[in-house]
C-alpha positions in Angstrom: 16.5 -10.3 11.3 16.3 -6.6 11.5 13.7 -5.0 9.3 14.0 -1.3 8.9 10.8 0.4 7.5 10.7 4.0 6.2 7.9 6.1 7.7 6.3 5.8 11.2 2.7 6.9 10.6 1.7 5.0 7.5 -0.7 2.1 7.5 1.8 -0.5 6.5 4.6 0.8 8.8 2.2 0.8 11.7 1.0 -2.7 10.8 4.6 -4.0 10.5 5.5 -2.5 13.9 2.6 -4.3 15.5 3.2 -7.6 13.6 6.9 -8.0 14.6 7.8 -11.6 15.6 10.3 -13.0 18.0 12.8 -13.6 15.3 12.2 -10.2 13.6 13.0 -6.8 15.0 11.0 -4.1 13.2 12.4 -0.6 13.4 10.6 2.4 11.8 12.5 5.5 10.9 11.0 8.8 9.7 11.2 12.6 10.0 13.3 14.4 10.9 16.0 11.7 10.9 14.8 10.4 7.5 12.9 12.8 5.2 12.4 11.7 1.6 11.9 15.3 0.5 15.5 15.9 1.8 17.5 13.1 0.1 20.7 14.0 2.0 19.1 12.6 5.2 18.4 9.1 3.7 21.8 7.4 3.5 22.9 8.2 7.1 19.5 7.4 8.6 19.4 4.0 7.0 23.0 3.2 7.8 22.5 4.1 11.4 19.5 1.7 11.6 21.7 -1.2 10.5 19.0 -3.1 8.5 19.1 -6.7 7.2 16.3 -5.7 4.9 14.8 -2.3 4.1 11.1 -1.8 3.6 10.4 1.4 1.6 6.9 2.3 2.8 7.1 6.1 3.2 5.5 8.0 0.3 3.5 11.0 -0.7 0.0 9.6 -0.9 -2.2 12.7 -1.3 -3.6 11.8 -4.7 -5.5 15.0 -5.4 -3.0 17.4 -3.8 -0.3 15.9 -6.0 -1.9 17.6 -9.0 -0.9 20.9 -7.3 2.4 19.7 -5.9 4.0 17.7 -8.6 7.6 18.7 -7.6 7.1 17.4 -4.0 5.3 14.2 -5.1 8.2 13.4 -7.4 10.8 14.4 -4.8 9.4 11.9 -2.3 8.0 9.1 -4.5 10.7 9.1 -7.1 14.0 10.6 -5.9 13.4 9.7 -2.3 12.5 6.1 -3.1 15.6 5.8 -5.2 17.7 7.1 -2.3 16.2 4.5 0.0 17.0 1.7 -2.5 20.6 3.1 -2.9 21.1 3.2 0.8 20.1 -0.4 1.1 22.4 -1.3 -1.8 25.3 0.4 -0.1 24.8 -1.9 2.9 24.5 -4.9 0.6 20.9 -5.6 1.6 17.6 -6.0 -0.3 14.8 -3.4 -0.5 11.1 -4.1 -0.5 9.4 -1.1 -2.0 5.6 -0.4 -1.9 3.9 0.9 -5.1 0.4 1.2 -6.3 -2.3 0.3 -8.8 -2.2 3.9 -9.9 0.6 3.1 -12.3 -2.1 1.7 -14.6 -4.8 3.7 -16.5 -7.6 1.4 -15.5 -8.8 0.6 -19.0 -8.0 -3.1 -19.0 -10.9 -5.6 -18.9 -9.7 -7.8 -16.1 -7.1 -7.9 -13.3 -3.7 -6.4 -14.1 -0.6 -8.5 -14.4 2.9 -7.4 -13.6 3.7 -7.6 -17.3 0.9 -5.2 -18.4 1.9 -1.9 -19.8 1.9 1.0 -17.3 0.1 4.3 -18.2 -0.6 6.5 -15.1 -3.3 9.1 -15.5 -2.3 11.5 -12.7 0.7 12.9 -11.0 0.6 10.5 -8.1 0.7 7.4 -10.3 3.4 8.9 -12.5 5.5 9.7 -9.5 5.1 6.2 -8.1 6.0 4.7 -11.4 9.1 6.9 -11.5 9.9 5.6 -8.0 9.7 2.0 -9.2 12.2 2.8 -11.9 14.5 4.6 -9.5 14.4 1.6 -7.0 15.1 -0.9 -9.7 18.0 1.1 -11.0 19.5 1.7 -7.6 19.4 -1.8 -6.1 19.2 -5.0 -8.2 18.0 -6.9 -5.1 14.5 -5.4 -5.0 10.9 -6.5 -4.6 8.5 -3.9 -5.8 5.0 -4.7 -4.4 2.1 -2.9 -6.0 -1.0 -2.9 -3.8 -4.4 -1.2 -3.9 -7.3 0.1 -1.8 -5.5 -0.2 1.5 -7.4 0.0 4.7 -6.5 -0.8 8.3 -7.0 0.2 11.9 -4.4 2.9 11.4 -4.2 6.3 9.6 -6.8 7.6 7.1 -8.6 5.1 4.9 -12.0 4.2 3.4 -13.1 1.9 6.2 -12.6 4.6 8.8 -14.4 7.2 6.6 -17.4 5.0 6.1 -17.8 4.3 9.9 -17.4 8.0 10.6 -20.0 9.1 8.1 -22.4 6.4 9.2 -22.3 7.7 12.8 -24.4 10.7 11.7 -26.0 9.9 8.4 -28.8 7.5 7.3 -27.5 7.2 3.7 -24.1 7.5 2.1 -23.5 8.0 -1.6 -20.6 5.8 -2.8 -19.1 5.3 -6.3 -20.2 2.1 -7.9 -18.3 2.1 -11.2 -14.7 1.7 -10.0 -13.4 -1.7 -9.2 -10.5 -3.1 -7.2 -9.2 -5.4 -4.5 -9.6 -4.0 -1.0 -6.3 -4.8 0.8 -5.8 -4.9 4.6 -2.5 -3.3 5.7 -2.4 -6.0 8.3 -2.3 -8.6 5.5 0.4 -6.6 3.6 2.5 -6.6 6.8 2.1 -10.4 7.1 3.1 -10.9 3.5 6.1 -8.6 3.8 7.3 -10.5 6.8 6.8 -13.8 5.0 8.8 -12.6 2.0 11.5 -11.0 4.1 12.0 -14.3 6.0 12.5 -16.0 2.6 15.0 -13.4 1.4 16.9 -13.5 4.7 17.4 -17.3 4.8 18.0 -17.8 1.1 21.0 -15.8 -0.1 20.6 -17.4 -3.6 17.1 -15.9 -4.1 16.9 -14.6 -7.6 13.3 -13.8 -8.4 13.7 -10.1 -7.9 11.3 -7.7 -9.6 7.8 -6.4 -9.6 4.9 -8.3 -7.8 1.3 -7.4 -7.2 0.1 -7.8 -3.6 -3.6 -7.1 -3.1 -6.7 -8.6 -1.5 -8.1 -11.9 -2.7 -11.6 -10.6 -3.6 -12.6 -7.9 -6.0 -15.6 -5.5 -5.6 -16.6 -1.9 -6.3 -16.4 0.9 -3.7 -20.1 0.8 -3.0 -20.0 -3.0 -2.4 -17.1 -2.6 -0.1 -18.9 0.2 1.8 -22.0 -2.1 2.2 -19.8 -4.9 3.6 -18.2 -2.5 6.1 -21.4 -1.0 7.3 -23.3 -4.3 7.4 -20.5 -5.8 9.5 -20.3 -2.8 11.7 -24.1 -2.9 12.3 -23.8 -6.6 13.2 -21.1 -5.8 15.7 -23.2 -3.0 17.4 -21.4 -0.2 15.5 -22.8 2.5 13.2 -24.5 1.5 10.0 -26.2 3.3 7.1 -27.7 2.7 3.6 -25.4 2.9 0.7 -26.6 4.7 -2.5 -24.8 3.8 -5.7 -23.4 6.8 -7.7 -21.2 7.2 -10.7 -17.7 8.5 -10.5 -18.8 11.5 -12.5 -21.1 12.4 -9.6 -18.2 12.6 -7.2 -15.7 14.8 -8.9 -12.0 14.8 -7.7 -9.1 16.8 -8.9 -7.2 13.7 -9.9 -8.8 11.0 -12.0 -9.0 7.5 -10.5 -8.5 4.2 -12.5 -11.9 2.6 -13.3 -10.3 -0.8 -12.9 -7.7 -1.2 -10.1 -7.9 -5.0 -9.9 -4.5 -6.7 -9.5 -3.7 -10.3 -9.9 -1.5 -11.5 -7.0 -0.9 -15.0 -8.6 2.8 -14.3 -9.1 3.4 -13.4 -5.5 1.4 -16.5 -4.4 3.5 -18.7 -6.7 6.9 -17.5 -5.7 6.3 -16.9 -1.9 3.5 -19.3 -1.1 1.4 -16.6 0.5 -2.1 -15.5 -0.4 -4.3 -12.9 1.3 -7.3 -14.1 3.3 -10.8 -13.6 1.9 -12.3 -10.1 2.2 -14.8 -11.1 4.9 -12.1 -12.3 7.3 -9.7 -9.4 6.7 -12.2 -6.6 6.7 -14.1 -8.0 9.7 -10.9 -8.0 11.8 -10.2 -4.3 10.9 -13.8 -3.2 11.5 -13.8 -5.0 14.9 -10.7 -3.2 15.9 -11.9 0.2 14.7 -15.1 -0.2 16.7 -13.3 -1.3 19.8 -11.7 2.1 19.9 
């Protein structure tokens, strides 16, 4: 099976490239050959890669900057994602598209289900929701995977930031009134490979649509920070005290959902895959970050 993933530098793309198995060839394509802001590049780039399945992972992810660059965010996350799905459809292959918890407004009391109404509160979330709609319209054979709070040994992420700050601070203020499911990109890659294998061997697969794919455990940002820094300290890495603050004490240009919790029960039921517990997934990422 040949899995073609859009983007080379993202956390999920890097994790997929690392996680390739003997029976799976993972090929990442990105700029300049494929540039989602230039839709005319997409069809030819994906056709040349000859995928059996396309993983649409490339995205505009600068949440705050999107408020100042809505046209670019929509060009990449909506129009570009739609072009990727259409390119897959032209080759007669499925597309697995990555989306986000930011399609919700965060006001629900409890984990979000795939059937809950969407209501993004910022440009980034709105552009990703438009991308979901474009993907679904362009290719009926689609899996849209919403995830949240992604961290990994690659790219920029919360775990890396906490370890960097702890290297020269005794105390770090972290938001305590926003909740979600920290999700390792290593686990996302494993889940995608698991689902892709199912799609590849089962031509009669019909459960297309939207799925939530997030970490098993829920916590707030300060709780996640404490686990990261306690684990790091136990492994001989940097550590620091975490001081709880409110989101209103850490102002950002774009609002964040107060509740980003996602229920992944549907994905577990259909594909028989569930993320490991936070302690296992996060410890592995922290260990690898410290080894660098």
